[in-house]
PyMOL commands that place a pseudoatom at each C-alpha (Angstrom):
pseudoatom trace, name=CA, resn=UNK, resi=1, chain=A, elem=C, hetatm=0, pos=[3.486, 8.347, -3.681]
pseudoatom trace, name=CA, resn=UNK, resi=2, chain=A, elem=C, hetatm=0, pos=[6.457, 7.795, -1.396]
pseudoatom trace, name=CA, resn=UNK, resi=3, chain=A, elem=C, hetatm=0, pos=[8.805, 9.329, -3.933]
pseudoatom trace, name=CA, resn=UNK, resi=4, chain=A, elem=C, hetatm=0, pos=[6.488, 12.288, -4.493]
pseudoatom trace, name=CA, resn=UNK, resi=5, chain=A, elem=C, hetatm=0, pos=[6.378, 12.864, -0.738]
pseudoatom trace, name=CA, resn=UNK, resi=6, chain=A, elem=C, hetatm=0, pos=[10.135, 12.225, -0.376]
pseudoatom trace, name=CA, resn=UNK, resi=7, chain=A, elem=C, hetatm=0, pos=[9.447, 9.628, 2.286]
pseudoatom trace, name=CA, resn=UNK, resi=8, chain=A, elem=C, hetatm=0, pos=[11.545, 6.529, 2.898]
pseudoatom trace, name=CA, resn=UNK, resi=9, chain=A, elem=C, hetatm=0, pos=[10.104, 3.080, 3.442]
pseudoatom trace, name=CA, resn=UNK, resi=10, chain=A, elem=C, hetatm=0, pos=[11.439, 3.057, 6.997]
pseudoatom trace, name=CA, resn=UNK, resi=11, chain=A, elem=C, hetatm=0, pos=[9.927, 6.443, 7.847]
pseudoatom trace, name=CA, resn=UNK, resi=12, chain=A, elem=C, hetatm=0, pos=[6.536, 5.472, 6.396]
pseudoatom trace, name=CA, resn=UNK, resi=13, chain=A, elem=C, hetatm=0, pos=[6.725, 2.224, 8.355]
pseudoatom trace, name=CA, resn=UNK, resi=14, chain=A, elem=C, hetatm=0, pos=[7.247, 4.176, 11.573]
pseudoatom trace, name=CA, resn=UNK, resi=15, chain=A, elem=C, hetatm=0, pos=[4.333, 6.517, 10.869]
pseudoatom trace, name=CA, resn=UNK, resi=16, chain=A, elem=C, hetatm=0, pos=[1.899, 3.802, 9.788]
pseudoatom trace, name=CA, resn=UNK, resi=17, chain=A, elem=C, hetatm=0, pos=[2.917, 1.241, 12.401]
pseudoatom trace, name=CA, resn=UNK, resi=18, chain=A, elem=C, hetatm=0, pos=[3.653, -1.760, 10.214]
pseudoatom trace, name=CA, resn=UNK, resi=19, chain=A, elem=C, hetatm=0, pos=[6.978, -3.460, 9.671]
pseudoatom trace, name=CA, resn=UNK, resi=20, chain=A, elem=C, hetatm=0, pos=[9.218, -2.383, 6.803]
pseudoatom trace, name=CA, resn=UNK, resi=21, chain=A, elem=C, hetatm=0, pos=[9.011, -5.963, 5.489]
pseudoatom trace, name=CA, resn=UNK, resi=22, chain=A, elem=C, hetatm=0, pos=[5.198, -5.885, 5.316]
pseudoatom trace, name=CA, resn=UNK, resi=23, chain=A, elem=C, hetatm=0, pos=[5.227, -2.409, 3.814]
pseudoatom trace, name=CA, resn=UNK, resi=24, chain=A, elem=C, hetatm=0, pos=[7.723, -3.606, 1.214]
pseudoatom trace, name=CA, resn=UNK, resi=25, chain=A, elem=C, hetatm=0, pos=[5.371, -6.444, 0.253]
pseudoatom trace, name=CA, resn=UNK, resi=26, chain=A, elem=C, hetatm=0, pos=[2.608, -3.911, -0.387]
pseudoatom trace, name=CA, resn=UNK, resi=27, chain=A, elem=C, hetatm=0, pos=[4.950, -1.544, -2.214]
pseudoatom trace, name=CA, resn=UNK, resi=28, chain=A, elem=C, hetatm=0, pos=[6.181, -4.279, -4.554]
pseudoatom trace, name=CA, resn=UNK, resi=29, chain=A, elem=C, hetatm=0, pos=[2.619, -5.398, -5.379]
pseudoatom trace, name=CA, resn=UNK, resi=30, chain=A, elem=C, hetatm=0, pos=[3.071, -8.815, -3.744]
pseudoatom trace, name=CA, resn=UNK, resi=31, chain=A, elem=C, hetatm=0, pos=[0.333, -8.400, -1.145]
pseudoatom trace, name=CA, resn=UNK, resi=32, chain=A, elem=C, hetatm=0, pos=[-2.888, -10.361, -1.431]
pseudoatom trace, name=CA, resn=UNK, resi=33, chain=A, elem=C, hetatm=0, pos=[-4.921, -8.166, 0.925]
pseudoatom trace, name=CA, resn=UNK, resi=34, chain=A, elem=C, hetatm=0, pos=[-4.786, -4.957, 2.915]
pseudoatom trace, name=CA, resn=UNK, resi=35, chain=A, elem=C, hetatm=0, pos=[-6.693, -3.974, 6.026]
pseudoatom trace, name=CA, resn=UNK, resi=36, chain=A, elem=C, hetatm=0, pos=[-8.798, -0.849, 5.764]
pseudoatom trace, name=CA, resn=UNK, resi=37, chain=A, elem=C, hetatm=0, pos=[-7.034, 0.488, 8.851]
pseudoatom trace, name=CA, resn=UNK, resi=38, chain=A, elem=C, hetatm=0, pos=[-3.668, 0.083, 7.101]
pseudoatom trace, name=CA, resn=UNK, resi=39, chain=A, elem=C, hetatm=0, pos=[-4.979, 1.705, 3.920]
pseudoatom trace, name=CA, resn=UNK, resi=40, chain=A, elem=C, hetatm=0, pos=[-6.370, 4.561, 5.990]
pseudoatom trace, name=CA, resn=UNK, resi=41, chain=A, elem=C, hetatm=0, pos=[-3.045, 5.031, 7.785]
pseudoatom trace, name=CA, resn=UNK, resi=42, chain=A, elem=C, hetatm=0, pos=[-1.127, 5.001, 4.484]
pseudoatom trace, name=CA, resn=UNK, resi=43, chain=A, elem=C, hetatm=0, pos=[-3.463, 7.573, 2.936]
pseudoatom trace, name=CA, resn=UNK, resi=44, chain=A, elem=C, hetatm=0, pos=[-3.185, 9.782, 6.003]
pseudoatom trace, name=CA, resn=UNK, resi=45, chain=A, elem=C, hetatm=0, pos=[0.620, 9.549, 6.102]
pseudoatom trace, name=CA, resn=UNK, resi=46, chain=A, elem=C, hetatm=0, pos=[1.008, 10.160, 2.362]
pseudoatom trace, name=CA, resn=UNK, resi=47, chain=A, elem=C, hetatm=0, pos=[-1.849, 12.693, 2.158]
pseudoatom trace, name=CA, resn=UNK, resi=48, chain=A, elem=C, hetatm=0, pos=[-3.511, 10.881, -0.720]
pseudoatom trace, name=CA, resn=UNK, resi=49, chain=A, elem=C, hetatm=0, pos=[-6.632, 8.954, -1.684]
pseudoatom trace, name=CA, resn=UNK, resi=50, chain=A, elem=C, hetatm=0, pos=[-6.924, 5.133, -1.847]
pseudoatom trace, name=CA, resn=UNK, resi=51, chain=A, elem=C, hetatm=0, pos=[-7.077, 5.325, -5.644]
pseudoatom trace, name=CA, resn=UNK, resi=52, chain=A, elem=C, hetatm=0, pos=[-3.604, 6.868, -5.620]
pseudoatom trace, name=CA, resn=UNK, resi=53, chain=A, elem=C, hetatm=0, pos=[-2.274, 3.661, -4.064]
pseudoatom trace, name=CA, resn=UNK, resi=54, chain=A, elem=C, hetatm=0, pos=[-4.462, 0.923, -5.538]
pseudoatom trace, name=CA, resn=UNK, resi=55, chain=A, elem=C, hetatm=0, pos=[-5.002, -0.368, -9.048]
pseudoatom trace, name=CA, resn=UNK, resi=56, chain=A, elem=C, hetatm=0, pos=[-7.560, -2.979, -10.085]
pseudoatom trace, name=CA, resn=UNK, resi=57, chain=A, elem=C, hetatm=0, pos=[-6.035, -5.857, -12.035]
pseudoatom trace, name=CA, resn=UNK, resi=58, chain=A, elem=C, hetatm=0, pos=[-8.390, -8.622, -13.116]
pseudoatom trace, name=CA, resn=UNK, resi=59, chain=A, elem=C, hetatm=0, pos=[-7.502, -12.067, -11.834]
pseudoatom trace, name=CA, resn=UNK, resi=60, chain=A, elem=C, hetatm=0, pos=[-7.552, -14.205, -14.984]
pseudoatom trace, name=CA, resn=UNK, resi=61, chain=A, elem=C, hetatm=0, pos=[-7.794, -17.476, -13.052]
pseudoatom trace, name=CA, resn=UNK, resi=62, chain=A, elem=C, hetatm=0, pos=[-11.050, -16.460, -11.354]
pseudoatom trace, name=CA, resn=UNK, resi=63, chain=A, elem=C, hetatm=0, pos=[-12.562, -14.817, -14.440]
pseudoatom trace, name=CA, resn=UNK, resi=64, chain=A, elem=C, hetatm=0, pos=[-12.252, -18.086, -16.394]
pseudoatom trace, name=CA, resn=UNK, resi=65, chain=A, elem=C, hetatm=0, pos=[-14.650, -19.886, -14.018]
for i in range(1, 65): cmd.bond("trace and resi %d" % i, "trace and resi %d" % (i + 1))
show_as sticks, trace
zoom trace
C-alpha cells in the first residue's frame, strides 16, 4: 500500500505517530500484534481497509494442539 500511495516509511511514521523501527517491524511481517488505534491510523493515512494490510496465516504450532 505504501508503494501504491508513493509514501515513504519515514513519512508514514510521521503521519501515524509510531517510530520508523516499529513501522518497519509491521511492514516486514515480524510483528506479533497491532493495536486497533495503530491499524486505524494506518488505514486512514493510506486510505485503505484493514484487509488491504492484513493477511491471515494459520499458526501451525497452535493448530496442532
